[in-house]
C-alpha positions, 0 to 999 in steps of 0.5 A, spaced: 139 681 406 146 680 406 150 677 412 153 684 413 146 688 413 143 683 418 149 685 422 148 692 422 140 692 423 141 687 429 147 690 432 150 683 432 158 683 432 161 680 426 165 674 429 158 672 433 154 672 426 160 668 423 160 663 429 152 662 428 152 662 420 158 657 420 155 652 426 161 653 430 156 656 436 152 650 438 148 654 442 145 661 442 142 666 447 135 668 447 137 675 447 141 674 440 135 671 437 131 677 439 136 681 436 136 677 429 129 677 429 129 685 430 134 685 425 129 682 420 124 687 423 120 681 425 118 679 432 121 673 435 114 669 434 114 671 427 121 669 426 120 662 430 114 661 426 117 655 421 117 648 421 125 648 422 124 650 429 119 644 431 121 640 436 122 634 432 127 638 427 131 640 433 138 637 435 137 638 443 143 636 447 
């Protein structure tokens, strides 16, 4: 899926998605995560079910 299509499917604005993709956005709100998951036609649980989201892999400030 392209970034453009994900923006359209999720309803996230282009500027917001660019900030997320370029790591300029240091934090992301739960609502945005929910919108991205919906854009992929997934539940939040399905979306976050990946080792990259395990606590030892996260940069928590």
